[in-house]
Backbone as CSV, one residue per row, in Angstrom:
resi,resn,N_x,N_y,N_z,CA_x,CA_y,CA_z,C_x,C_y,C_z
1,MET,-2.965,7.770,-0.248,-3.339,6.390,0.033,-2.275,5.433,-0.504
2,LYS,-1.785,4.559,0.375,-0.834,3.549,-0.078,-1.602,2.365,-0.661
3,LEU,-1.176,1.925,-1.835,-1.774,0.762,-2.476,-0.843,-0.440,-2.357
4,ASP,-1.424,-1.613,-2.288,-0.627,-2.830,-2.350,-0.234,-3.125,-3.801
5,ILE,-1.179,-2.925,-4.710,-0.946,-3.180,-6.136,-1.428,-1.977,-6.948
6,LEU,-0.585,-1.506,-7.844,-0.956,-0.453,-8.778,-0.902,-1.024,-10.190
7,VAL,-1.998,-0.906,-10.913,-2.065,-1.381,-12.290,-1.945,-0.173,-13.218
8,LEU,-0.985,-0.227,-14.118,-0.786,0.844,-15.091,-1.286,0.351,-16.445
9,ALA,-2.069,1.189,-17.123,-2.698,0.776,-18.372,-2.644,1.919,-19.375
10,ALA,-2.213,1.623,-20.587,-2.129,2.665,-21.609,-3.501,3.247,-21.919
11,HIS,-4.538,2.398,-21.911,-5.892,2.838,-22.258,-6.895,2.332,-21.226
12,PRO,-7.990,3.070,-21.037,-9.096,2.497,-20.278,-9.539,1.208,-20.966
13,ASP,-9.701,0.188,-20.222,-10.093,-1.195,-20.574,-8.903,-2.122,-20.774
14,ASP,-7.666,-1.612,-20.870,-6.490,-2.498,-20.954,-6.389,-3.377,-19.710
15,ALA,-6.549,-2.771,-18.539,-6.419,-3.527,-17.292,-7.527,-4.564,-17.167
16,GLU,-8.742,-4.168,-17.566,-9.863,-5.094,-17.466,-9.665,-6.297,-18.372
17,LEU,-9.225,-6.054,-19.600,-9.008,-7.147,-20.543,-7.818,-8.017,-20.125
18,GLY,-6.770,-7.385,-19.576,-5.530,-8.103,-19.317,-5.402,-8.761,-17.966
19,CYS,-5.947,-8.125,-16.913,-5.644,-8.667,-15.576,-6.730,-8.415,-14.535
20,SER,-7.963,-8.194,-14.957,-8.999,-7.866,-13.972,-9.351,-9.038,-13.067
21,GLY,-9.167,-10.265,-13.534,-9.387,-11.403,-12.655,-8.393,-11.422,-11.504
22,THR,-7.145,-11.115,-11.826,-6.101,-11.037,-10.800,-6.382,-9.892,-9.839
23,ILE,-6.841,-8.771,-10.388,-7.219,-7.634,-9.536,-8.310,-8.053,-8.559
24,ALA,-9.386,-8.632,-9.091,-10.526,-9.005,-8.250,-10.122,-10.002,-7.164
25,ALA,-9.243,-10.929,-7.505,-8.794,-11.925,-6.530,-8.073,-11.270,-5.361
26,HIS,-7.254,-10.270,-5.656,-6.502,-9.617,-4.584,-7.365,-8.648,-3.775
27,VAL,-8.327,-8.022,-4.418,-9.281,-7.200,-3.670,-10.052,-8.080,-2.690
28,ALA,-10.445,-9.266,-3.134,-11.182,-10.191,-2.273,-10.369,-10.619,-1.061
29,LYS,-9.046,-10.602,-1.200,-8.165,-10.962,-0.080,-7.883,-9.780,0.837
30,GLY,-8.461,-8.619,0.515,-8.293,-7.451,1.369,-7.193,-6.509,0.950
31,HIS,-6.570,-6.759,-0.191,-5.513,-5.879,-0.665,-6.109,-4.621,-1.299
32,LYS,-5.392,-3.522,-1.170,-5.791,-2.277,-1.817,-5.171,-2.236,-3.222
33,VAL,-6.032,-2.135,-4.222,-5.594,-2.151,-5.616,-6.145,-0.917,-6.327
34,GLY,-5.311,-0.295,-7.149,-5.750,0.850,-7.930,-5.288,0.732,-9.368
35,ILE,-5.962,1.458,-10.251,-5.588,1.515,-11.662,-5.300,2.959,-12.040
36,VAL,-4.209,3.164,-12.762,-3.924,4.461,-13.371,-3.879,4.262,-14.877
37,ASP,-4.834,4.857,-15.576,-4.859,4.816,-17.035,-4.023,5.967,-17.569
38,LEU,-3.152,5.677,-18.509,-2.251,6.716,-19.014,-2.972,7.687,-19.940
39,THR,-3.877,7.202,-20.767,-4.597,8.053,-21.721,-6.102,7.860,-21.547
40,GLN,-6.873,8.710,-22.211,-8.323,8.573,-22.207,-8.816,7.745,-23.395
41,GLY,-7.886,7.218,-24.183,-8.274,6.418,-25.334,-9.006,7.219,-26.392
42,GLU,-8.649,8.515,-26.460,-9.398,9.419,-27.339,-9.209,9.157,-28.827
43,MET,-8.172,8.389,-29.182,-7.960,8.063,-30.589,-8.652,6.768,-30.999
44,GLY,-9.343,6.146,-30.067,-10.067,4.920,-30.376,-11.200,5.171,-31.356
45,THR,-11.556,4.145,-32.094,-12.581,4.259,-33.132,-13.954,4.569,-32.554
46,ARG,-14.246,4.011,-31.378,-15.590,4.122,-30.812,-15.581,4.868,-29.486
47,GLY,-16.695,5.508,-29.181,-16.834,6.191,-27.913,-16.169,7.549,-27.898
48,THR,-16.248,8.217,-26.745,-15.631,9.528,-26.526,-14.815,9.463,-25.244
49,PRO,-13.885,10.401,-25.055,-13.124,10.413,-23.798,-14.030,10.507,-22.570
50,GLU,-15.078,11.314,-22.665,-15.993,11.473,-21.530,-16.715,10.164,-21.218
51,LEU,-17.150,9.478,-22.257,-17.848,8.206,-22.056,-16.897,7.160,-21.488
52,ARG,-15.683,7.130,-21.975,-14.746,6.114,-21.508,-14.327,6.364,-20.054
53,LEU,-14.293,7.630,-19.644,-14.025,7.927,-18.241,-15.168,7.428,-17.360
54,LYS,-16.402,7.620,-17.833,-17.553,7.122,-17.080,-17.520,5.596,-17.020
55,GLU,-17.186,4.949,-18.117,-17.083,3.497,-18.132,-15.980,3.021,-17.192
56,SER,-14.883,3.774,-17.111,-13.789,3.433,-16.188,-14.271,3.469,-14.747
57,GLU,-15.083,4.466,-14.422,-15.634,4.573,-13.069,-16.544,3.385,-12.768
58,ASP,-17.350,2.990,-13.738,-18.238,1.843,-13.539,-17.432,0.565,-13.319
59,ALA,-16.364,0.384,-14.114,-15.519,-0.799,-13.964,-14.816,-0.798,-12.607
60,ALA,-14.398,0.381,-12.148,-13.720,0.494,-10.849,-14.630,0.021,-9.716
61,LYS,-15.910,0.350,-9.801,-16.860,-0.088,-8.774,-17.039,-1.602,-8.814
62,ILE,-17.122,-2.145,-10.006,-17.276,-3.595,-10.151,-16.088,-4.334,-9.545
63,LEU,-14.891,-3.802,-9.759,-13.672,-4.456,-9.274,-13.373,-4.145,-7.811
64,GLY,-14.026,-3.146,-7.249,-13.763,-2.770,-5.858,-12.434,-2.074,-5.666
65,LEU,-12.053,-1.256,-6.643,-10.765,-0.563,-6.568,-10.735,0.452,-5.442
66,SER,-9.557,0.646,-4.888,-9.354,1.689,-3.880,-9.072,3.041,-4.517
67,ALA,-8.623,3.039,-5.780,-8.319,4.293,-6.467,-8.304,4.040,-7.966
68,ARG,-8.694,5.057,-8.724,-8.511,5.034,-10.170,-8.382,6.472,-10.652
69,GLU,-7.388,6.698,-11.485,-7.234,8.023,-12.063,-6.694,7.910,-13.481
70,ASN,-6.779,9.015,-14.196,-6.336,9.054,-15.593,-5.287,10.146,-15.741
71,MET,-4.146,9.800,-16.340,-3.039,10.735,-16.477,-3.289,11.783,-17.561
72,GLY,-4.172,11.484,-18.494,-4.447,12.423,-19.569,-3.329,12.560,-20.588
73,PHE,-2.445,11.550,-20.669,-1.427,11.572,-21.726,-2.124,11.463,-23.082
74,ARG,-1.456,11.910,-24.126,-2.046,11.877,-25.459,-2.038,10.456,-26.019
75,ASP,-3.226,9.968,-26.306,-3.362,8.642,-26.897,-2.574,8.587,-28.203
76,ILE,-1.839,7.518,-28.410,-0.978,7.272,-29.576,0.324,8.061,-29.508
77,TYR,0.268,9.325,-29.062,1.424,10.209,-29.170,2.278,10.305,-27.904
78,PHE,1.835,9.719,-26.777,2.682,9.803,-25.579,3.974,9.024,-25.808
79,LYS,5.012,9.401,-25.059,6.328,8.790,-25.238,6.901,8.339,-23.903
80,ASP,7.850,7.461,-23.991,8.639,7.079,-22.813,9.809,8.049,-22.743
81,ASP,9.531,9.264,-22.265,10.569,10.295,-22.201,10.536,10.964,-20.828
82,GLU,11.397,11.934,-20.633,11.558,12.549,-19.312,10.262,13.154,-18.795
83,VAL,9.529,13.852,-19.656,8.301,14.510,-19.220,7.296,13.494,-18.688
84,HIS,7.059,12.440,-19.452,6.082,11.434,-19.039,6.607,10.587,-17.874
85,GLN,7.891,10.312,-17.859,8.472,9.546,-16.758,8.283,10.278,-15.431
86,LYS,8.538,11.577,-15.409,8.414,12.332,-14.150,6.963,12.396,-13.686
87,GLU,6.030,12.488,-14.621,4.616,12.486,-14.239,4.232,11.141,-13.629
88,LEU,4.732,10.070,-14.216,4.398,8.747,-13.697,5.122,8.468,-12.389
89,ILE,6.333,8.958,-12.251,7.057,8.835,-10.983,6.250,9.477,-9.853
90,ARG,5.675,10.635,-10.129,4.865,11.329,-9.121,3.709,10.428,-8.656
91,VAL,3.080,9.740,-9.584,1.955,8.870,-9.245,2.425,7.640,-8.466
92,ILE,3.535,7.060,-8.876,4.078,5.894,-8.164,4.422,6.271,-6.731
93,ARG,5.038,7.411,-6.547,5.384,7.852,-5.190,4.134,8.211,-4.386
94,LYS,3.114,8.671,-5.045,1.853,8.999,-4.376,1.217,7.748,-3.783
95,TYR,1.186,6.653,-4.555,0.495,5.451,-4.104,1.402,4.421,-3.441
96,GLN,2.722,4.527,-3.635,3.690,3.639,-2.984,3.321,2.152,-3.079
97,PRO,3.070,1.652,-4.281,2.678,0.237,-4.414,3.847,-0.704,-4.184
98,ASP,3.554,-1.879,-3.649,4.578,-2.921,-3.537,4.729,-3.658,-4.870
99,ILE,3.618,-3.781,-5.592,3.606,-4.484,-6.877,2.983,-3.587,-7.931
100,VAL,3.583,-3.566,-9.103,3.010,-2.863,-10.249,2.728,-3.884,-11.345
101,LEU,1.521,-3.827,-11.899,1.156,-4.609,-13.072,1.079,-3.646,-14.242
102,ALA,1.765,-3.963,-15.326,1.875,-3.028,-16.442,1.549,-3.716,-17.761
103,ASN,1.395,-2.897,-18.795,1.072,-3.394,-20.125,2.047,-4.466,-20.609
104,ALA,1.596,-5.212,-21.626,2.438,-6.228,-22.254,3.698,-5.604,-22.836
105,VAL,4.791,-6.329,-22.777,6.080,-5.796,-23.228,6.077,-5.488,-24.722
106,SER,5.234,-6.177,-25.494,5.043,-5.853,-26.905,3.651,-6.331,-27.279
107,ASP,3.038,-5.660,-28.259,1.675,-6.036,-28.603,1.269,-5.423,-29.930
108,ARG,0.078,-5.776,-30.384,-0.451,-5.245,-31.644,-0.520,-3.722,-31.609
109,HIS,-1.025,-3.150,-30.506,-1.149,-1.700,-30.393,0.167,-1.132,-29.867
110,PRO,0.777,-0.176,-30.572,2.086,0.336,-30.138,2.073,1.000,-28.760
111,ASP,0.920,1.530,-28.339,0.860,2.158,-27.015,1.091,1.156,-25.898
112,HIS,0.793,-0.109,-26.140,0.975,-1.107,-25.089,2.459,-1.312,-24.801
113,GLY,3.259,-1.457,-25.849,4.705,-1.584,-25.641,5.307,-0.328,-25.033
114,LYS,4.833,0.847,-25.483,5.322,2.111,-24.909,4.925,2.227,-23.442
115,GLY,3.682,1.839,-23.149,3.232,1.878,-21.760,4.041,0.954,-20.877
116,SER,4.414,-0.198,-21.450,5.236,-1.156,-20.716,6.607,-0.579,-20.369
117,SER,7.284,-0.017,-21.369,8.623,0.514,-21.117,8.571,1.746,-20.226
118,LEU,7.538,2.579,-20.387,7.383,3.753,-19.526,7.203,3.330,-18.074
119,ALA,6.384,2.300,-17.853,6.173,1.806,-16.489,7.463,1.255,-15.891
120,THR,8.176,0.451,-16.673,9.433,-0.131,-16.193,10.429,0.950,-15.787
121,ASN,10.619,1.924,-16.656,11.591,2.972,-16.375,11.166,3.851,-15.213
122,ALA,9.882,4.218,-15.175,9.406,5.084,-14.101,9.483,4.385,-12.744
123,CYS,9.199,3.080,-12.705,9.287,2.345,-11.438,10.714,2.344,-10.901
124,PHE,11.693,2.165,-11.785,13.080,2.210,-11.332,13.473,3.618,-10.904
125,MET,13.153,4.580,-11.741,13.555,5.958,-11.482,12.883,6.543,-10.243
126,SER,11.710,6.016,-9.908,10.992,6.496,-8.730,11.778,6.271,-7.444
127,GLY,12.713,5.331,-7.478,13.528,5.055,-6.294,14.775,5.916,-6.186
128,LEU,15.006,6.783,-7.162,16.199,7.638,-7.147,15.904,8.931,-6.399
129,ARG,16.600,9.160,-5.318,16.286,10.308,-4.463,16.605,11.651,-5.100
130,LYS,17.473,11.662,-6.108,17.825,12.938,-6.725,16.835,13.372,-7.811
131,ILE,15.866,12.508,-8.115,14.754,12.928,-8.962,13.686,13.504,-8.039
132,GLU,13.416,14.778,-8.183,12.511,15.466,-7.269,11.124,15.619,-7.892
133,THR,10.116,15.267,-7.119,8.731,15.427,-7.538,7.925,16.012,-6.381
134,VAL,6.810,16.637,-6.738,5.962,17.295,-5.739,4.528,16.859,-5.957
135,GLU,3.812,16.578,-4.874,2.396,16.243,-4.925,1.661,17.107,-3.905
136,ALA,0.685,17.863,-4.371,-0.099,18.761,-3.508,0.813,19.715,-2.743
137,GLY,1.853,20.180,-3.416,2.747,21.165,-2.815,3.761,20.601,-1.846
138,ILE,3.815,19.290,-1.714,4.733,18.646,-0.764,5.731,17.784,-1.530
139,ALA,7.010,17.914,-1.199,8.038,17.106,-1.836,7.821,15.633,-1.508
140,GLN,7.925,14.785,-2.517,7.696,13.358,-2.323,8.985,12.617,-1.988
141,GLU,8.819,11.530,-1.243,9.946,10.664,-0.917,10.141,9.634,-2.036
142,PRO,11.371,9.174,-2.249,11.592,8.121,-3.252,10.816,6.858,-2.885
143,TRP,10.396,6.131,-3.902,9.699,4.859,-3.684,9.893,3.970,-4.898
144,ARG,10.357,2.763,-4.669,10.522,1.818,-5.774,9.703,0.560,-5.486
145,PRO,8.761,0.197,-6.349,7.998,-1.045,-6.154,8.931,-2.254,-6.085
146,LYS,8.509,-3.255,-5.332,9.329,-4.458,-5.192,9.316,-5.309,-6.460
147,PHE,8.154,-5.324,-7.139,8.006,-6.179,-8.318,7.234,-5.444,-9.408
148,VAL,7.631,-5.677,-10.652,6.873,-5.206,-11.816,6.581,-6.422,-12.684
149,TYR,5.310,-6.684,-12.893,4.878,-7.785,-13.750,4.087,-7.212,-14.929
150,HIS,4.141,-7.887,-16.064,3.462,-7.408,-17.264,2.377,-8.390,-17.677
151,TYR,1.143,-7.894,-17.742,0.052,-8.754,-18.198,0.132,-8.932,-19.711
152,ILE,-0.479,-9.984,-20.191,-0.434,-10.339,-21.612,-1.735,-9.878,-22.263
153,GLN,-1.620,-9.256,-23.444,-2.782,-8.647,-24.071,-3.152,-9.369,-25.374
154,ASN,-3.175,-8.706,-26.484,-3.655,-9.332,-27.721,-2.693,-10.411,-28.240
155,ASN,-1.432,-10.052,-28.424,-0.470,-10.999,-28.979,-0.110,-12.073,-27.958
156,TYR,0.058,-13.294,-28.439,0.461,-14.359,-27.526,1.913,-14.163,-27.107
157,ILE,2.138,-14.166,-25.813,3.480,-14.149,-25.226,3.517,-15.291,-24.216
158,LYS,4.547,-16.086,-24.249,4.659,-17.188,-23.293,4.759,-16.622,-21.878
159,PRO,3.829,-16.969,-21.000,3.857,-16.400,-19.646,4.950,-17.011,-18.780
160,ASP,5.449,-16.192,-17.870,6.386,-16.695,-16.865,5.639,-17.292,-15.676
161,PHE,4.431,-16.797,-15.430,3.565,-17.431,-14.447,2.116,-17.144,-14.823
162,ILE,1.216,-17.987,-14.334,-0.211,-17.878,-14.625,-0.977,-17.820,-13.317
163,PHE,-1.889,-16.862,-13.234,-2.701,-16.692,-12.029,-4.084,-17.299,-12.268
164,ASP,-4.524,-18.124,-11.335,-5.821,-18.785,-11.434,-6.927,-17.769,-11.111
165,ILE,-7.757,-17.457,-12.119,-8.843,-16.497,-11.909,-10.216,-17.165,-12.002
166,SER,-10.259,-18.470,-11.881,-11.511,-19.205,-12.104,-12.653,-18.674,-11.243
167,ALA,-12.377,-18.377,-9.986,-13.431,-17.918,-9.073,-13.862,-16.485,-9.351
168,PHE,-13.124,-15.791,-10.213,-13.392,-14.374,-10.446,-13.687,-14.066,-11.912
169,TRP,-13.976,-15.121,-12.685,-14.244,-14.930,-14.109,-15.455,-14.028,-14.346
170,ASP,-16.518,-14.217,-13.580,-17.721,-13.407,-13.783,-17.451,-11.927,-13.507
171,ILE,-16.620,-11.651,-12.519,-16.270,-10.250,-12.224,-15.442,-9.678,-13.359
172,LYS,-14.523,-10.482,-13.894,-13.718,-10.015,-15.021,-14.612,-9.636,-16.194
173,VAL,-15.550,-10.522,-16.521,-16.443,-10.257,-17.647,-17.270,-9.000,-17.400
174,ALA,-17.779,-8.852,-16.186,-18.585,-7.670,-15.865,-17.770,-6.395,-15.986
175,SER,-16.515,-6.434,-15.554,-15.669,-5.240,-15.638,-15.359,-4.883,-17.085
176,ILE,-15.168,-5.896,-17.921,-14.936,-5.652,-19.348,-16.174,-5.033,-19.987
177,MET,-17.333,-5.584,-19.659,-18.567,-5.118,-20.279,-19.000,-3.746,-19.778
178,ALA,-18.349,-3.245,-18.727,-18.594,-1.859,-18.315,-18.208,-0.905,-19.438
179,PHE,-17.284,-1.348,-20.294,-16.856,-0.543,-21.449,-17.707,-0.912,-22.658
180,LYS,-19.007,-0.779,-22.497,-19.916,-1.270,-23.535,-19.795,-0.507,-24.847
181,SER,-19.240,0.703,-24.821,-19.068,1.445,-26.074,-18.039,0.784,-26.986
182,GLN,-17.181,-0.043,-26.416,-16.039,-0.561,-27.163,-16.273,-1.917,-27.810
183,PHE,-17.267,-2.657,-27.312,-17.387,-4.043,-27.732,-18.656,-4.295,-28.549
184,TYR,-18.794,-5.491,-29.001,-19.840,-5.831,-29.973,-21.240,-5.491,-29.469
185,ASP,-21.947,-4.746,-30.279,-23.333,-4.401,-30.020,-24.022,-4.344,-31.379
186,PRO,-24.894,-5.305,-31.675,-25.512,-5.359,-33.012,-26.379,-4.137,-33.335
187,PHE,-26.739,-3.372,-32.296,-27.591,-2.204,-32.516,-26.793,-0.897,-32.545
188,SER,-25.483,-0.986,-32.350,-24.658,0.224,-32.333,-24.523,0.797,-33.739
189,GLU,-24.531,2.122,-33.814,-24.314,2.813,-35.082,-22.874,3.314,-35.212
190,GLU,-22.034,2.961,-34.221,-20.620,3.337,-34.260,-19.905,2.524,-35.335
191,PRO,-18.797,3.053,-35.882,-18.019,2.267,-36.848,-17.399,1.038,-36.182
192,SER,-17.151,0.027,-36.986,-16.544,-1.201,-36.459,-15.080,-0.970,-36.117
193,SER,-14.592,-1.730,-35.146,-13.180,-1.658,-34.759,-12.666,-3.063,-34.519
194,PHE,-11.385,-3.166,-34.280,-10.764,-4.470,-34.048,-11.412,-5.183,-32.868
195,ILE,-11.666,-4.451,-31.772,-12.198,-5.107,-30.576,-13.728,-5.142,-30.541
196,SER,-14.392,-4.465,-31.504,-15.854,-4.538,-31.531,-16.348,-5.720,-32.362
197,SER,-15.447,-6.473,-32.928,-15.824,-7.667,-33.674,-16.542,-8.648,-32.750
198,PRO,-17.558,-9.355,-33.247,-18.238,-10.352,-32.404,-17.333,-11.498,-31.981
199,ASP,-16.169,-11.619,-32.608,-15.237,-12.698,-32.276,-14.241,-12.310,-31.182
200,PHE,-14.203,-11.015,-30.809,-13.132,-10.583,-29.913,-13.314,-11.100,-28.485
201,LEU,-14.484,-10.936,-27.908,-14.685,-11.385,-26.533,-14.590,-12.913,-26.398
202,PRO,-15.078,-13.689,-27.368,-14.809,-15.133,-27.306,-13.312,-15.444,-27.333
203,PHE,-12.537,-14.624,-28.062,-11.083,-14.806,-28.061,-10.511,-14.581,-26.651
204,ILE,-11.007,-13.559,-25.959,-10.536,-13.283,-24.597,-10.811,-14.485,-23.696
205,GLU,-11.995,-15.072,-23.844,-12.309,-16.257,-23.041,-11.437,-17.441,-23.434
206,SER,-11.206,-17.607,-24.722,-10.359,-18.723,-25.167,-8.949,-18.600,-24.604
207,ARG,-8.412,-17.387,-24.606,-7.072,-17.175,-24.044,-7.057,-17.520,-22.562
208,ALA,-8.091,-17.071,-21.842,-8.155,-17.348,-20.404,-8.300,-18.849,-20.151
209,ARG,-9.068,-19.521,-20.994,-9.208,-20.971,-20.831,-7.889,-21.690,-21.122
210,GLU,-7.177,-21.212,-22.141,-5.884,-21.826,-22.472,-4.903,-21.676,-21.309
211,PHE,-4.803,-20.462,-20.770,-3.904,-20.253,-19.637,-4.361,-21.063,-18.427
212,GLY,-5.677,-21.122,-18.200,-6.179,-21.921,-17.090,-5.845,-23.399,-17.271
213,HIS,-6.017,-23.874,-18.490,-5.721,-25.282,-18.791,-4.279,-25.632,-18.447
214,ARG,-3.375,-24.689,-18.675,-1.953,-24.948,-18.417,-1.661,-25.188,-16.937
215,ILE,-2.549,-24.673,-16.055,-2.313,-24.854,-14.611,-3.432,-25.693,-13.980
216,MET,-4.175,-26.440,-14.838,-5.252,-27.310,-14.373,-6.334,-26.519,-13.641
217,ALA,-6.663,-25.355,-14.194,-7.743,-24.526,-13.681,-8.660,-24.196,-14.852
218,LYS,-9.814,-23.596,-14.556,-10.747,-23.274,-15.641,-10.300,-22.032,-16.410
219,TYR,-9.894,-20.994,-15.667,-9.481,-19.736,-16.299,-8.190,-19.226,-15.658
220,GLY,-7.345,-18.600,-16.466,-6.113,-18.031,-15.935,-5.732,-16.759,-16.675
221,GLU,-4.869,-15.962,-16.038,-4.269,-14.780,-16.662,-2.759,-14.928,-16.589
222,GLY,-2.099,-14.655,-17.716,-0.658,-14.836,-17.792,0.102,-13.538,-17.605
223,PHE,1.300,-13.660,-17.039,2.167,-12.516,-16.791,3.609,-12.862,-17.148
224,THR,4.356,-11.845,-17.537,5.799,-11.985,-17.692,6.484,-11.179,-16.601
225,VAL,7.707,-11.555,-16.292,8.445,-10.913,-15.205,9.680,-10.214,-15.763
226,GLU,10.186,-9.256,-15.005,11.394,-8.539,-15.410,12.643,-9.181,-14.823
227,ARG,12.482,-9.920,-13.760,13.613,-10.636,-13.162,13.090,-11.926,-12.545
228,PHE,13.982,-12.855,-12.265,13.575,-14.142,-11.729,12.814,-13.975,-10.419
229,ILE,11.833,-14.849,-10.244,11.091,-14.895,-8.993,11.731,-15.949,-8.103
230,GLY,12.078,-15.583,-6.889,12.682,-16.528,-5.958,11.666,-16.997,-4.922
231,ILE,11.763,-18.260,-4.508,10.885,-18.800,-3.486,11.740,-19.506,-2.426
232,ASP,11.151,-19.685,-1.247,11.862,-20.411,-0.194,11.055,-21.612,0.299
233,ASP,9.979,-21.965,-0.436,9.170,-23.105,-0.052,8.529,-23.676,-1.324
234,LEU,8.915,-24.882,-1.709,8.371,-25.496,-2.907,6.867,-25.703,-2.844
235,PHE,6.315,-25.738,-1.613,4.876,-25.944,-1.461,4.072,-24.688,-1.755
236,ASP,4.760,-23.565,-2.024,4.077,-22.362,-2.468,3.629,-22.469,-3.907
237,LEU,4.229,-23.397,-4.644,3.908,-23.545,-6.060,2.660,-24.379,-6.250
238,LYS,1.819,-23.962,-7.189,0.591,-24.706,-7.458,0.876,-25.763,-8.514
């Protein structure tokens, strides 16, 4: 299946927290969007890999994804190296996305920065014909996405552009809450974590409101770019 947009995420729930409003907006326009989670988040404080996979499936339905899969890389320990690059190249060539959305270029969690650099390198390398990959026993053709954008996560990074998600805020929240094992629940007996704090989800809303405010909208999601964006019509700008 060819996707219009492929979202790469180091952990289940990274995409939902970082760019699910943008995902929902493009699904609503008829675009095919998929998420590939690099790890099962098995080193996280709360939940289990099996539970987080089920939560990922629930979030995928909420967002209307065309595809979602998990690479099964080792949480915390995966690297931006040849082995992982070739596995990710295989997935990029499988889905042939025009646009890739990837983790923040740097962040509180080290896997986010690693996921970012792995995505960047694999997207470029996927276009090299002398790198050979196979899917379902068939040799794959080279494929390089046209654009790679990085969503912003915990740490503040000045965005290069902001996407208006005001009409899709409720879907974003619902997709995040599909990962109910991870977030604040006063009745949970799980140990506390950074994102299970009662202040974390209000922070996510505050960030979205701040980005929205910058573009005179209610809610927004920020992205950074790897190269300049060119336009041929000033009226395309909001």
